[in-house]
N, C-alpha and C positions, 0 to 999 in steps of 0.2 A: 888689537888695540893695546893690550897689556904689554906685549913684547916690545912694541915701539916706545911706550912710556918708560919701560925699564931700560932700554938701550939709550934713550935720551937722557935719563937721569944719570946713567953711568958715563956716557961718552959724548953728550951733546951732538948727536948726529944730524940735527936739523937746526937751521936758524930759528931764533925765538918766534918770529911772526909765523913761519911755516908750522911750527910745533903747536902754537895756539890754534891755528886753523884746523890742524889735524885733530886736536883734542876736542874742539867744539863740534866739528862736523861729523866725526865718528861717534860722538855722544848722541847727536841727533839720529844718526843712522841706526845704532843698535837699539835705541829706545823705540824707533819706528818699527823695527823688526820685531821687538818684543810685543808691541801693540798688535802686530799681525798675528803673532802666536796666541795672543789673548783674545782674539776675535773669533766668534763662533764660525765654523766652516760655511754654514748656510748664508752668512752675511758676505756674499762673494764680492759685491761692489765695494763694500767698506774695505775688505782685504786688498782688493785691486788698487783702490785709492791710496791706501797706506803704502802699498808697494811702490806706486808711482812716486810718492813723496820720498820714500827711502832712496830710490834711484836719483831723484832730484838733488838730494843732499850730497851726492858725489860730485855734482857740478861745481859748487864753490870750493870743495876740497881740492879737486884737480886743477881748477883755474888758478887759485892762489898759489898752489905749488909750482905750476908752470910759469906763472907771471911774476913770481916773487921778486926777481932781480929788477924787472921793469917797474914794479910798484915802488920799490925802495929807491932806485936810482933815477929813473926817468920821469916819474910823476909823483913825487912825494908830497905835493902840495894840494892838488885837486884830482879827484877821480875822473876817469873818462866814462863814456856811456856804458861800456861793458862792466866796468867796476861798479857802477850804480846798480846795474841789473843783479850782479852777484850779491851786493849788500842787501838789496830788497829780498832776494831769495833767502838769505841767511836769517834776516829779521823775521820773515813770515814763518819759516820752518821752526825757528827757536821759540817764537811765541805760540805756535800751534802745539808743539811738544810740551811747553810749559803749562798750557791750559790742561792738557790731558794728564800730566803728572802732578801738577801742583795746584790746579784750580785756576780761577779767573782773576784773582786779586793781583798777583804778581805781574801777569801780562798787561793788565789794565794800568798798573803803575808805570810800566815801561812805555806804553802808548801815551800816557799823560806826559811823560818826559819828552817824547818825540814832538808832540803837539806844542808843548811849552817851548821847546827849542826853536821851532819854526815860527810860531805865532806870538811869541813873547813881546815882540815890538808893538803889537796892537794893544797891549794892556796899558792902563793909565799909569802915569808916573808913580811908582811905589816900589816896595821891596821886590815885587815879582817882575817888573818890566826890565827889558834889556834891548840891545840894539838890533836883535834879530840875526839870522844866519841864512845865507843862500843855501838852496837845496843840496848843491854839490858839497859844500863845506859841512853841512849838517850830517849828511850820510857818510862823509869821510871820517867824521868823528865817531861814527857808530861802527865802523869796520875798517875797510881799506880805503886809501893807502896809509892812513895815519896809524893803523893797528891800535885803535883805542875802542872804547865801548865794548862791543861783543868780543873783540880780540885784544882787550886791554890788559892792564897789570893784574887785575883780579882773576882773569882767566888764566894768566900765567901762574898765579898761586894755585889755582884749581888743578892745572895740568901738571905742574912740577912738584907739588907737595901733597895736596889733599888726595889726589887720585891714588898716589902710591900708598898712603896710609889706609885708604879704603880697600885697596887690594889686600893689604896686610890683614885688615879686619875680616875680609871675606875668607881668607885662608884660615884664620883663627876659628871662624864659625864652621867651615867645612871640615876641619880636622878634629872637631869635637870640643872646641874651647868652651862653648856655652855649658855643655854638660859637666865639664871638669870644674868650671867656676861654681856652678850650682852645688856640685859635690863638696867642694872645699867650704863653701858658705854654710851648708847645712852641717858639715862635720864640725866646724868651728863653733857655730852658734845654735845649732838645731835643738840642743837640750837645755838651753837657757830659758828663762821665764818667758821671754818674748819670741823665742824660737824662729818661726818662719819670717817674722817681721825683721829680725836681725839679719837673717839670710837674704831677704830682699834688699836690705841696705847694702850688704857686702856685694852680692852678685850684680845687682843693678848698677851700683856705682862703678864696678869694673867694666861691665859690658857697655854701659852708657858712655864711658870714656873711650872705649875701643870703637863702638859702632858709629858714633857721630849722629845718630838719629834717635831722638827722645821717644817718638811714637813707636819705632821699631823695637826699641829696647823694652818699653812697657809691654808690648804685645808678646815678645819672646819670653822674657823672664817672668812677667806677670802671669802667664798661663800656668806656671808652677806655683808661684809664691802666693798669689791672691787667694785661690781656693783653700790653700793650707792655712793661711791666716784666718780665714772665716771659720774653718773647722775647729780651730783651737779656741775660738771665742771672740775674736775681734769682729767689729761690725764691718759690713761690706764697704761703707764709705771710708772708714779708717784704713782698711786693707788696701783699697784702691789708691787712697791718698799716699800711703807709705810707698807704694810702688812707683807712683807718678813722681813724687819728690825725689826718691833715690835715683830714678832714671834721669831726671832733669839735672840733678846735682852732679851726675857723672860727667856732664859737659864741662864742669870746672876742673876736673881731676887730671893732673899731669900723669904720664907724659904727653898723651895725645890731646886731651882737652877738647873732645868733640871735633869741630871743624873751625870754629871762629878764631881759635888761637893762631892758625896759619894766616887768617885774614888780618889779624893784628900785625903780624910780621910784614905782610904785604903792604899795609897802609902806613905803617910807622917806620919800617926799616930796622926795628929793634930785633936783635938776634933771637932765634926761637928758644935757645936754652935760657935766656934771661926771662922771657915770658913764662916759660915752664917753671923756673925756680921761684919766680914771684908768686905763682899761683899755689904753691905747696901749702903754706900755712892757712890761707882761707879755706882750702879744700879739707884740711884736717879738721878745722873748726866745724864746718857744715856737717861732716859725717859723724863726728863725735856727738854733736848736738842731736842729730837724727837718731843715733843709737840710744842716747839717753832718753829721748822723747818717747820712743816705742817701749822702752823698758818701764818708764814711769806709767804709761797708759796700761801696760800689762799688770803692774802691781796694783794700780787703782781699781781695775775692774775684776781682779782676781784670776786672771789668765795665767796658766803655767803650762807653756807649750812643751816643756820637757817630758810631759806625760803623754805626748802624742802617740797614738796607737802604732804598733809595729807594722800593721797592714798599710797604714798611710806612709810610713817610711819606705816601704817596699816599692811605692810608686815613684820615688824620687829618681832623678837621673843617676846612672851608674850605681844603683842600689846593690847590685851583686858584687861590687868591688869594695875593698877597704880603702881608706884614704891613701895608704901607702901604695897599694896596687894601682889605684887611679893615677897617683903621682908618677909612678914608674912608666905607665902607659902614655900619659899626657904631659909629663913634665917638660918635654921638648918645647911645648908652646910657651911655657914660662921662660925658658932659656932664650928663646927668640926675642921675647919682650925685653929681657935684661940686656941683650946685645943692642937692641934698638935704643934703649935709654942710654946705654954707655956711649954710643956714638953721638947721640944728641948732646950729652954733657961735655964731651971733649971738643965740641964745636963743629962737627960735621953738619952740612946742610940737612934739613929735616927730611927731604925727599931721598937723599943718599942713605941716611940712617934707616929709613923705612925699606929701601931696596935691600940693604944687608940683612934686615930682619926677614924679609920675604924669602931671600935665597937660602938663609939658614933654615927657615921653617920648611921650605920645600925639600931641602936635603934631608933633614931629620925625619920628616914624615915618610919620605921614600925609604930611608933606612929602617924605620919602624915597620913599614909594610913588608919589606924584604925579610926581616927577622920573623915577623908574625907568620909569613907564608914561606918559611925556609924550605919546606918540602917541595914547593913549586914557585921558584923565584920569579918566573915570568908573570905568574898571576899576581904576585906581590907588587911587581913593577907596574902592571896594568892598573891595579887598585890605587897605587900612589898617583899615577897619572890622572885617573878619574877624579880623585879627591882634589888634587892641585888645580885641575881644570874647573872643577866645581867652584873652588875658591876664587879663581880668576873671574868666572862668570858673575858670581855674586858681587865681587868687588868692583868689577867694571861697570855693572849696571848701577850700583850705588854711586860710583864716581861720575857716571854719565848724568844721573839725576841732579847731582850737586853742580856739575858743569852748567847744566841748563839754567838752574835757578840763579847761579852767580852771573852768568852771561846776561840773563834777562834783567836782573836788578842793576847790572853795570850800565845799561842804557840810560836809566834814570840818573844814576850817579854821574855819568859823563855829562849829561845835560845840565845838571846842577852845578857842575864845576865850570864848564866852558861858558855858561851864561853869566857866571859871577854870583849866582844865587847863594851858594854855600858860604862864600866869603862874606856877602852882605848880611846873611842871617846870623853868622857868628858875631859880627860887630853889633848887630841890632840886639842880639841876646844879651850882650854886655850892657847895652844901654837900658834895655827893659829891666834887667835885674839890678841896675845901678851898681854894677860890679860887686854885688853881694854873692858870696860863694854859696851860701845855703840856698838862696833863691835859684841860682843857676843850677845847682845840683838837683833841686826838686823839679825844675822845668825839664831838665835833660832826662831825669828818671821817668817822668810822666810820658815824655815823648817815646822813650825806649819801650815802655810797657804798651803804649798805644799802638806803635808800629808793629810790635810783636803779636798783637791780637789777630792780625790777618796775614802775617808773613812768617816764613821759617826763620829760625834763630839767626842764621847767617845773613839773610837779607835785611832783617831788622837791625842787626849790629852794623852792617855796612852803611845804611842810610843815616842812622843816628851818629855813627862815628864821623861821617862826613859833615853832618849839620851841627852837632852839639859838642863833640870832643874838642875842637879847636878853641871854643870859648872857655872851656874848663882849663885848658893849657894856658890860655891867656891870663887866667886868674891865678896862675902860679902852681897849679896841680901838675905833678910830673906826668909826662906824656903817657907812660905805661899805666899809671894809676887811672888816668882819665879814660883810657880805652878799656881797661878792665872793668871800670865802673859801668860803662855802656854795655860791655859784653855780658856781665852778670845779670843786669836787669833785662836785657834782651832775652836771655835764657829763661828768666823767671816769668816772662810773659806766657810761657807754655803752661803755667799753673794758674793764670789769672783769668777768671770768668769775665765776660760771657763766652769766650772761645775756649781757652784752656785745653789745648789739644791733648796734652799728656793725661789730664784728668778725664777727658772724654773717652779715650781708649781704656783707661783703667776702670772707669765706672761701668763701661760696657762689659768688661770681663767680670767685675765684681757684682754686676746686676744691682747696682745701687744708684741712687739719684745723682744726676750729673752735678747739680749745683752744690749739693751737700758734700760730694766728693771734692769738688773744686775748692770750696772754702776751707775744708779740712786740710787740703793740700797747701793752701796758702798759709795756714797757721803752722803746719809742720815745716814749711819752707821759709819761715821767718828769717833765718840767717841769710838766705839769698837776697832778700829785700833790704836787710839792715847792714850787712857787712860791707857792701860797696860804699856806703856813706862813711863807715868806720875806717876802712883802710885808705880812703882818700884823705881823711883828716889825720890818720895815724899811718903814714907811709912806711913806718918801721915794719908793719905786718907784711909788706911786700918786699922787704929787704932793700928798700930804696933809701933808707935813712937809718942812722944809728948802728949799733952793734948787734951781733946775734943775740946777746942777752936781752937787749931792748925788744927785739922781735919776739922772743919767747915770752917776755912779760906782757907785752901788748896782746899776743895771741891768747895767753891764759886768761887775761882780763876779759877779752871778747867772749871766750867760751863761757866763763862764769856768768857774765852779764846776760848772755842769751839763754842759758839754761835756767837762770833765775826767772826770766820772763816766762819760760815754759812752765815752771813750777807754779807760778802765780795763775796762769791760765788754766792749768789742769787742777789746781787746788790740792796737789799731792807732791810731797818731797820724799822724806824717808817714811812718812805716814801722812794721813790726811791732814790738811792744814786748816786752822781756824781762820775766820775772816780777817783778824788783825795780822796774822802771818802773811796771808795773801796780799793784804794792803801794804805791808812793809816790803814785800818782794818787788813790787812794781817800781817804787823809787830807787830801790837797790839796783835793779837792772838798768834803769835810765842813768843813774849816777855812774855806774861802772862803765857804761858805753859812752858817756860824755867824754870828749877827748881832752881832758886835763887830769893830771894825776891826783889833785886834791879831791875832786869829785869822785874819782875812781876809788880812792881810799875810803871815802865816806860810804860809798855803795858796798864795798867789800865788808865794811864793819856791820852794816845792816844785814847783809847776807850771812855773815858769821853769827850774828845774834839769833836769827831764825834757825840756822843750822844747829847752834848749840842748844837752843830751847827744844828742838825736835829730838835731839839725842837724849837730853834730860828727861823728856816725857816718855820716850821709849824705855829708858832704863827704869824709870819710876814704875811704869806699867809692868815691866818684867819682874821688878822686885815685888810688887803687889801680888802678881800671879804666883810667884814662887812661895810667898808667905801663905797664900791661900791653900796651895798644895800641901805645904808643911802642916798647917792647922788641920786640914782634912785628914792627913795621915795620923796625927796625934789622936784625933777623935776616933779614927778607926781602930 
């Protein structure tokens, strides 16, 4: 599967429709095989049933490959009987695997889309009614011969771009990338006051960006960082929240930006390097904010993680290596990432850039193993092959899971489009909001958070982007800003109770209350909820307007406004704050974030007043302390 995807990315060896079919059907195949491997041997009938389904998945794969020319040239308008059977097989297998891998919500959404497409003509005249579709046309839109729905444009994005990046991520993990990132994170911040919390911010941000899965990132890096945060004095709920927020915010971070950034490219046609560049300054703000927030909490409760016991440091990844030694051994991972970013920035297709990163990573890992085992080169080569194949397996399985969720949600998306519902809803949203930008933003934000409660980030983003983003664009918001608005809020749904999947995993590791962890994560993740509104109204932050200086000023104002809000909530700035200082910080934050420069200047003045008073109080207290020491010395 990996080799065919790499060959397709490099040389387009298959027509687009054949490649989409190969991508989806082999994804179904390997996930069914994985299910067989995960089923107890004594459950023989279950294993035989899964094996039969795995063999069945080869039927549409072979059929579409053999019949491709006839599908495209001879019957491009309506499927024949055999085509209908193949489409039904693909739908059933896709939904079955989706239930096993992602739960029942996404398949139920897809089924609702199919029923709506067929029975919509029975609905009373309203937003939901449409003219109906014949069964042949309906299933044609879900697969062949139209190559839409399951085999549509979103599956093309999954096959041509997302899959390659997930293989790259699989190789990073297999070659020790997680251990190296943890080593760097603890070396950089481990002896600061907030120690492990800062390490969680750094490592989870990086791995969250690479892995594309918030829950997987919480589970992997959180296994190290959360227990250490608790040991140095942070509460379990706070430790879990830090890990959950850092992992979620990693989805904002260039160059990879989780998965949904590729979907933005697929839905809008905007080049990937433009999406990546636009996301730079918001991601800087959210991570600086989180770093400040954990440092403030450490100062407030008297934690100083720099005093962590050496026995605890010895349990960290690569503890037996210095940072330089670890960099010499694992630095080739960073070089591969730099190469990947370079090709993205100079305009290469994202999938091609990932391919170059994969090939370089494979070559450098092979060279590393050959040098390490110079006394037995064949053993080194065998070890390199084992590591690379392990990375392929992990990446392919992750890519298959993403392929399934994207194909499943594409069923609903296709029905919303071909029935005209998406277009009608967009126009109706403009009428409901009376073309009020704020009202439209609030409705779209609520929709993104609501969909995200039961769907993965990518699925929530796709649905809201189809339904809500066009109305925002109609109101004058730049297309990229509108889609990033939806993208950010879909990600933040992973921190929003009552589901809050990231907080759920983190609270389990931290052994803390789920709701307490979830609400703490929402507070620490405030930038993810507020920044989308800010950069929609201040597109300079996304480099969509103004000069670079304007971007820097707007970004700095956003950061100050957000940390001011955090100081007010914590009741701690440079020292504990009095009630009137906290009261001033709230309007200061609101004024700074309000998108006009006059109010921003007023807010900055209020912030400066509290800042200056805190410095005066600290110096005054220090002077009193010095005078007391001097008087004590004179008496002595």
